[in-house]
Residue frames as a rotation matrix with the C-alpha (Angstrom) as fourth column:
MET 1
-0.986 -0.131 -0.105 -4.20
-0.164 0.892 0.422 105.66
0.038 0.434 -0.900 128.56
PRO 2
-0.247 0.965 -0.093 -7.75
-0.786 -0.143 0.602 104.71
0.567 0.222 0.793 127.47
GLY 3
-0.423 0.200 0.884 -9.82
-0.725 0.510 -0.463 102.50
-0.543 -0.837 -0.071 129.66
SER 4
-0.916 0.138 0.376 -11.61
0.273 0.902 0.334 99.25
-0.293 0.409 -0.864 128.75
ARG 5
-0.727 0.686 0.028 -14.76
-0.283 -0.337 0.898 99.30
0.626 0.645 0.439 126.72
GLY 6
-0.674 0.553 0.490 -18.00
-0.595 -0.014 -0.804 99.40
-0.438 -0.833 0.338 128.70
SER 7
-0.595 0.554 0.583 -21.12
0.537 0.813 -0.224 97.25
-0.598 0.180 -0.781 128.19
ALA 8
-0.801 0.344 0.491 -23.56
0.380 -0.341 0.860 98.02
0.463 0.875 0.143 125.35
GLY 9
-0.845 0.533 -0.047 -26.37
-0.342 -0.607 -0.718 100.38
-0.411 -0.590 0.695 126.18
ALA 10
-0.121 0.900 0.418 -30.09
0.393 0.430 -0.813 99.92
-0.912 0.065 -0.406 125.51
LYS 11
-0.588 -0.018 0.808 -31.28
0.808 -0.050 0.587 100.23
0.030 0.999 0.044 121.90
GLY 12
-0.828 0.231 -0.512 -32.62
-0.082 -0.952 -0.296 103.67
-0.555 -0.204 0.806 121.10
GLU 13
0.234 0.972 0.022 -35.92
0.113 -0.004 -0.994 104.65
-0.966 0.236 -0.110 119.49
PRO 14
-0.087 -0.247 0.965 -36.08
0.962 0.230 0.146 104.40
-0.259 0.941 0.218 115.65
GLY 15
-0.681 -0.240 -0.692 -35.40
0.123 -0.969 0.215 107.68
-0.722 0.061 0.689 113.90
GLU 16
0.386 0.817 -0.428 -37.56
-0.305 -0.325 -0.895 109.43
-0.871 0.476 0.124 111.28
ARG 17
0.412 -0.176 0.894 -37.43
0.769 0.593 -0.238 108.16
-0.488 0.786 0.380 107.71
GLY 18
-0.413 -0.695 -0.589 -35.01
0.182 -0.697 0.694 110.08
-0.892 0.180 0.414 105.56
ILE 19
0.358 0.468 -0.808 -35.61
-0.652 -0.494 -0.575 111.74
-0.668 0.733 0.128 102.20
CYS 20
0.602 -0.093 0.793 -35.51
0.468 0.846 -0.256 109.34
-0.647 0.525 0.553 99.20
GLY 21
-0.299 -0.800 -0.520 -32.61
-0.208 -0.477 0.854 109.92
-0.931 0.364 -0.024 96.84
SER 22
0.226 0.321 -0.920 -32.65
-0.950 -0.137 -0.281 109.81
-0.216 0.937 0.274 93.05
PRO 23
0.947 0.162 0.276 -32.71
-0.115 0.977 -0.178 106.39
-0.299 0.137 0.944 91.35
GLY 24
0.061 -0.993 0.104 -29.33
-0.327 0.079 0.942 104.79
-0.943 -0.091 -0.319 90.79
ILE 25
-0.300 -0.275 -0.914 -27.80
-0.953 0.057 0.296 103.52
-0.029 0.960 -0.279 87.58
PRO 26
0.779 0.626 -0.036 -29.44
-0.627 0.778 -0.039 100.27
0.003 0.053 0.999 86.38
GLY 27
0.070 -0.750 0.658 -27.40
-0.534 0.529 0.660 97.18
-0.842 -0.397 -0.364 87.06
VAL 28
-0.680 -0.388 -0.621 -26.06
-0.732 0.390 0.558 94.66
0.026 0.835 -0.550 84.57
PRO 29
0.415 0.881 -0.227 -28.74
-0.864 0.460 0.207 92.15
0.287 0.110 0.952 83.46
GLY 30
-0.014 -0.357 0.934 -28.38
-0.683 0.686 0.252 88.75
-0.730 -0.634 -0.254 85.05
SER 31
-0.897 -0.326 -0.297 -27.81
-0.441 0.627 0.642 85.50
-0.023 0.707 -0.707 83.22
PRO 32
-0.087 0.923 -0.375 -30.86
-0.735 0.194 0.650 83.56
0.672 0.332 0.661 81.95
GLY 33
-0.097 0.157 0.983 -32.44
-0.895 0.418 -0.156 81.23
-0.436 -0.894 0.100 84.45
ARG 34
-0.912 -0.201 0.358 -32.95
-0.098 0.953 0.286 77.50
-0.399 0.226 -0.889 84.08
ASP 35
-0.635 0.725 -0.268 -35.79
-0.255 0.131 0.958 76.03
0.729 0.676 0.102 82.06
GLY 36
-0.253 0.656 0.711 -39.04
-0.966 -0.137 -0.218 75.66
-0.045 -0.742 0.669 83.97
MET 37
-0.553 0.164 0.817 -40.78
-0.170 0.937 -0.304 72.44
-0.816 -0.307 -0.490 84.82
PRO 38
-0.970 0.243 0.006 -42.44
0.067 0.242 0.968 70.68
0.234 0.939 -0.251 81.86
GLY 39
-0.453 0.880 0.139 -46.14
-0.890 -0.440 -0.116 71.39
-0.041 -0.176 0.983 81.48
SER 40
-0.275 0.448 0.851 -48.81
-0.203 0.838 -0.506 68.78
-0.940 -0.312 -0.139 81.80
ARG 41
-0.960 -0.066 0.272 -49.76
0.226 0.395 0.891 66.78
-0.166 0.916 -0.364 78.72
GLY 42
-0.572 0.784 -0.241 -52.89
-0.815 -0.576 0.063 67.90
-0.089 0.233 0.968 76.91
PRO 43
0.155 0.722 0.675 -55.96
-0.512 0.643 -0.570 65.73
-0.845 -0.257 0.469 76.52
ALA 44
-0.758 -0.388 0.524 -55.74
0.151 0.678 0.720 62.79
-0.634 0.625 -0.455 74.12
ARG 45
-0.023 0.722 -0.692 -57.61
-0.816 -0.414 -0.404 63.14
-0.578 0.555 0.598 70.84
ALA 46
0.610 0.301 0.733 -58.87
0.133 0.873 -0.470 60.57
-0.781 0.384 0.492 68.35
LYS 47
-0.524 -0.842 0.126 -56.45
0.197 0.025 0.980 59.75
-0.829 0.538 0.153 65.53
GLY 48
0.094 0.544 -0.834 -57.40
-0.697 -0.562 -0.446 61.31
-0.711 0.623 0.326 62.19
GLU 49
0.855 0.250 0.455 -57.97
0.154 0.715 -0.682 59.53
-0.496 0.653 0.573 58.91
PRO 50
-0.192 -0.968 0.161 -54.82
0.512 0.041 0.858 58.93
-0.837 0.247 0.488 56.84
GLY 51
0.254 0.211 -0.944 -54.34
-0.518 -0.794 -0.317 61.40
-0.817 0.570 -0.092 53.99
GLU 52
0.951 0.063 0.302 -53.89
0.223 0.538 -0.813 60.56
-0.213 0.841 0.498 50.32
ARG 53
0.042 -0.999 0.005 -50.33
0.530 0.027 0.848 60.16
-0.847 -0.033 0.530 49.11
GLU 54
0.672 0.111 -0.732 -49.24
-0.412 -0.765 -0.494 62.85
-0.615 0.634 -0.469 46.64
SER 55
0.804 -0.466 0.369 -47.22
0.585 0.511 -0.629 62.18
0.105 0.722 0.684 43.50
ASP 56
-0.201 -0.962 -0.184 -43.81
0.951 -0.237 0.199 63.75
-0.235 -0.134 0.963 42.86
ASP 57
-0.629 0.098 0.771 -45.59
0.296 -0.888 0.354 66.81
0.719 0.450 0.530 41.39
VAL 58
-0.326 0.440 -0.837 -46.89
0.938 0.038 -0.345 68.61
-0.121 -0.897 -0.425 44.48
ASP 59
-0.209 0.368 0.906 -49.24
0.255 -0.874 0.413 71.61
0.944 0.317 0.089 44.54
LEU 60
-0.584 -0.164 -0.795 -48.94
0.793 0.096 -0.602 73.31
0.175 -0.982 0.074 47.93
GLY 61
-0.979 0.193 -0.066 -51.38
-0.172 -0.957 -0.234 76.20
-0.108 -0.218 0.970 47.50
LYS 62
-0.674 0.731 -0.102 -54.77
0.445 0.512 0.735 74.48
0.590 0.450 -0.671 47.67
SER 63
-0.532 0.490 -0.691 -56.34
0.718 -0.173 -0.674 76.53
-0.449 -0.855 -0.260 50.49
ASN 64
0.202 0.689 0.696 -59.28
0.881 -0.438 0.178 78.73
0.427 0.578 -0.695 49.50
ASN 65
0.921 0.155 -0.357 -58.13
0.335 -0.784 0.522 81.31
-0.199 -0.601 -0.774 52.06
SER 66
0.054 -0.997 -0.054 -54.56
0.703 -0.001 0.712 81.44
-0.709 -0.077 0.701 50.75
ASN 67
0.882 0.154 -0.446 -53.28
-0.171 -0.778 -0.605 84.39
-0.440 0.609 -0.660 48.75
TRP 68
-0.067 -0.912 -0.405 -50.21
-0.963 -0.046 0.264 82.51
-0.260 0.408 -0.875 47.54
LYS 69
0.947 0.300 0.116 -49.46
-0.251 0.916 -0.314 79.30
-0.200 0.268 0.942 45.74
GLN 70
-0.078 -0.997 0.028 -46.33
-0.854 0.082 0.514 77.20
-0.515 0.017 -0.857 45.53
CYS 71
0.932 0.275 -0.237 -45.68
-0.362 0.763 -0.535 74.58
0.034 0.584 0.811 42.86
VAL 72
0.031 -0.930 0.366 -42.83
-0.801 0.196 0.565 72.10
-0.598 -0.311 -0.739 43.32
TRP 73
0.900 0.226 -0.372 -41.51
-0.417 0.692 -0.589 69.54
0.124 0.686 0.717 40.84
LYS 74
0.042 -0.886 0.462 -38.85
-0.355 0.419 0.835 66.86
-0.934 -0.199 -0.297 40.71
ARG 75
0.852 0.252 -0.459 -37.76
-0.495 0.104 -0.863 66.44
-0.169 0.962 0.213 37.11
ASN 76
-0.087 -0.891 0.445 -35.38
-0.261 0.451 0.853 63.86
-0.961 -0.042 -0.272 35.68
ASP 77
0.598 0.433 0.675 -36.41
0.473 0.488 -0.733 63.91
-0.647 0.758 0.087 32.01
ASP 78
-0.446 -0.894 -0.042 -33.64
0.548 -0.310 0.777 66.22
-0.708 0.324 0.628 30.65
LYS 79
0.357 0.638 0.682 -36.27
0.933 -0.272 -0.234 68.26
0.036 0.721 -0.692 28.80
ASN 80
-0.381 -0.580 -0.720 -34.88
0.584 -0.755 0.299 71.61
-0.717 -0.306 0.626 27.67
THR 81
-0.988 0.147 0.055 -37.22
-0.052 -0.638 0.769 72.95
0.148 0.756 0.637 24.99
GLY 82
-0.321 0.947 -0.002 -40.88
0.107 0.038 0.993 73.90
0.941 0.319 -0.114 24.85
LEU 83
0.470 0.605 0.643 -43.19
-0.619 -0.294 0.729 73.73
0.630 -0.740 0.236 27.83
ILE 84
-0.648 -0.744 -0.163 -41.27
-0.331 0.469 -0.819 72.52
0.686 -0.476 -0.550 30.86
GLN 85
-0.751 0.414 -0.514 -44.04
0.658 0.531 -0.533 72.49
0.052 -0.739 -0.672 33.47
ASN 86
-0.148 0.791 0.594 -47.53
0.115 -0.583 0.805 73.88
0.982 0.188 -0.005 34.17
CYS 87
-0.832 0.108 -0.544 -48.66
0.544 -0.036 -0.838 75.50
-0.110 -0.994 -0.029 37.41
ILE 88
-0.221 0.853 0.474 -52.36
0.586 -0.272 0.763 76.36
0.780 0.446 -0.440 37.16
PHE 89
-0.751 -0.008 -0.660 -53.40
0.572 -0.507 -0.645 79.46
-0.330 -0.862 0.386 39.10
ASN 90
-0.021 0.805 0.593 -56.70
0.772 -0.364 0.522 81.32
0.636 0.469 -0.613 39.04
LYS 91
-0.941 -0.292 0.168 -56.63
0.151 -0.811 -0.566 84.89
0.302 -0.507 0.807 40.30
LYS 92
-0.358 0.838 -0.411 -59.56
0.880 0.157 -0.447 85.86
-0.311 -0.522 -0.794 42.52
TYR 93
0.505 0.505 -0.700 -59.66
0.342 -0.862 -0.375 89.53
-0.792 -0.050 -0.608 41.48
ASP 94
0.611 -0.213 0.762 -58.95
0.764 -0.094 -0.638 91.38
0.208 0.973 0.105 38.21
ASN 95
0.792 -0.250 0.557 -57.45
-0.195 -0.968 -0.158 94.42
0.578 0.016 -0.816 39.96
THR 96
0.738 -0.588 0.330 -54.56
-0.296 0.157 0.942 92.53
-0.606 -0.794 -0.058 41.61
SER 97
0.225 -0.769 -0.598 -51.08
-0.948 -0.031 -0.317 91.54
0.225 0.639 -0.736 40.47
LEU 98
0.999 -0.043 -0.032 -49.43
0.047 0.989 0.143 88.16
0.025 -0.144 0.989 40.19
ARG 99
0.347 -0.933 0.100 -45.87
-0.934 -0.334 0.125 87.84
-0.083 -0.137 -0.987 41.49
VAL 100
0.978 -0.030 -0.206 -43.86
-0.033 0.954 -0.296 84.88
0.206 0.297 0.933 40.16
PHE 101
0.261 -0.930 0.260 -40.54
-0.901 -0.137 0.412 83.55
-0.348 -0.342 -0.873 41.48
TYR 102
0.832 -0.124 -0.541 -38.33
-0.148 0.890 -0.432 80.74
0.535 0.440 0.721 40.24
ALA 103
0.279 -0.791 0.545 -35.68
-0.897 -0.012 0.442 78.94
-0.343 -0.612 -0.713 42.28
GLY 104
0.768 -0.069 0.637 -33.58
0.151 0.986 -0.075 76.22
-0.623 0.154 0.767 40.72
ASN 105
-0.318 -0.942 0.106 -30.89
0.238 0.029 0.971 75.49
-0.918 0.334 0.215 38.16
LEU 106
0.874 0.390 -0.290 -30.84
-0.188 -0.278 -0.942 77.04
-0.448 0.878 -0.169 34.69
LEU 107
0.068 -0.914 0.399 -28.13
0.172 0.405 0.898 75.14
-0.983 0.008 0.185 32.86
SER 108
0.796 0.033 -0.604 -26.50
-0.570 -0.293 -0.767 75.89
-0.202 0.955 -0.215 29.49
TYR 109
0.370 -0.666 0.648 -24.28
0.289 0.745 0.601 73.33
-0.883 -0.035 0.468 27.76
GLY 110
0.375 -0.334 0.865 -21.76
0.927 0.126 -0.353 73.99
0.009 0.934 0.357 24.99
SER 111
-0.555 -0.622 -0.552 -19.75
0.569 -0.768 0.294 77.03
-0.607 -0.151 0.780 23.96
GLY 112
-0.990 0.132 -0.050 -21.44
-0.134 -0.763 0.632 80.10
0.046 0.633 0.773 22.53
VAL 113
-0.440 0.884 -0.159 -24.85
0.792 0.465 0.395 78.96
0.423 0.048 -0.905 23.77
CYS 114
-0.923 0.255 0.288 -27.40
-0.333 -0.906 -0.262 81.71
0.194 -0.338 0.921 24.41
ASN 115
-0.543 0.769 -0.337 -30.52
0.767 0.617 0.175 80.78
0.343 -0.163 -0.925 26.36
ARG 116
-0.727 0.444 0.524 -33.55
-0.502 -0.864 0.035 82.86
0.468 -0.238 0.851 27.22
TRP 117
-0.717 0.497 -0.489 -35.83
0.665 0.699 -0.265 81.70
0.210 -0.515 -0.831 30.03
TYR 118
-0.819 0.497 0.287 -39.27
-0.518 -0.855 0.002 83.22
0.246 -0.147 0.958 30.57
PHE 119
-0.684 0.705 0.184 -42.71
0.314 0.513 -0.799 82.55
-0.658 -0.489 -0.573 31.98
THR 120
-0.832 0.538 0.137 -45.89
-0.067 -0.342 0.937 82.63
0.551 0.771 0.320 29.93
PHE 121
-0.716 0.698 0.015 -49.39
-0.054 -0.033 -0.998 83.41
-0.696 -0.715 0.062 31.14
ASP 122
0.419 0.900 0.121 -52.35
-0.085 0.172 -0.981 82.04
-0.904 0.401 0.149 29.18
GLY 123
0.522 -0.274 0.808 -49.85
0.773 0.553 -0.312 81.04
-0.361 0.787 0.500 26.49
ALA 124
0.670 -0.276 0.689 -48.32
0.310 -0.740 -0.597 84.54
0.675 0.614 -0.410 26.13
GLU 125
-0.334 -0.851 -0.405 -45.17
0.868 -0.110 -0.484 86.10
0.368 -0.513 0.776 27.53
CYS 126
0.383 0.449 -0.807 -45.73
0.783 -0.621 0.026 88.95
-0.489 -0.642 -0.590 29.97
THR 127
0.306 -0.217 0.927 -45.52
0.788 -0.488 -0.375 92.23
0.534 0.846 0.022 28.00
LYS 128
0.205 -0.206 0.957 -45.19
-0.297 -0.945 -0.140 94.77
0.933 -0.255 -0.254 30.84
PRO 129
0.267 -0.129 -0.955 -43.46
0.783 0.606 0.137 93.17
0.561 -0.785 0.263 33.82
ALA 130
0.965 0.062 0.255 -43.04
-0.099 -0.813 0.573 95.41
0.243 -0.578 -0.779 36.85
ASN 131
0.028 -0.996 0.079 -39.53
-0.297 -0.084 -0.951 96.37
0.954 0.003 -0.298 37.89
PRO 132
0.523 0.228 -0.821 -38.75
0.572 0.620 0.537 94.35
0.632 -0.751 0.194 41.05
TYR 133
-0.322 -0.754 -0.573 -36.41
0.943 -0.202 -0.264 97.06
0.084 -0.625 0.776 42.41
């Protein structure tokens, strides 16, 4: 029959460091932490001068450094023949291209109606448009 357990002995001297093993498999990423504390407010600045109010016809490409221009219109005149709207654009260089997009409704009313929509440049339709695809 075994006897009772004796008292613990004195702690031994630390052993030598073992050889490092290969890295283990990375663990699963943890969930995102909470948002940090809000930053301090920046210095107050003087209020700027109020801008001029634009009309319903807005030209959004007025920057001299811009290489694009956007023209936006709100039309309620039911015009469907002739010149619909102008968007004046001056190219900076002769050896560059001009890419034109249209987004909006192109409506046709009646049966057997055939419409053709196109852009003109300097009063003429583009004769050699590039294939967009």
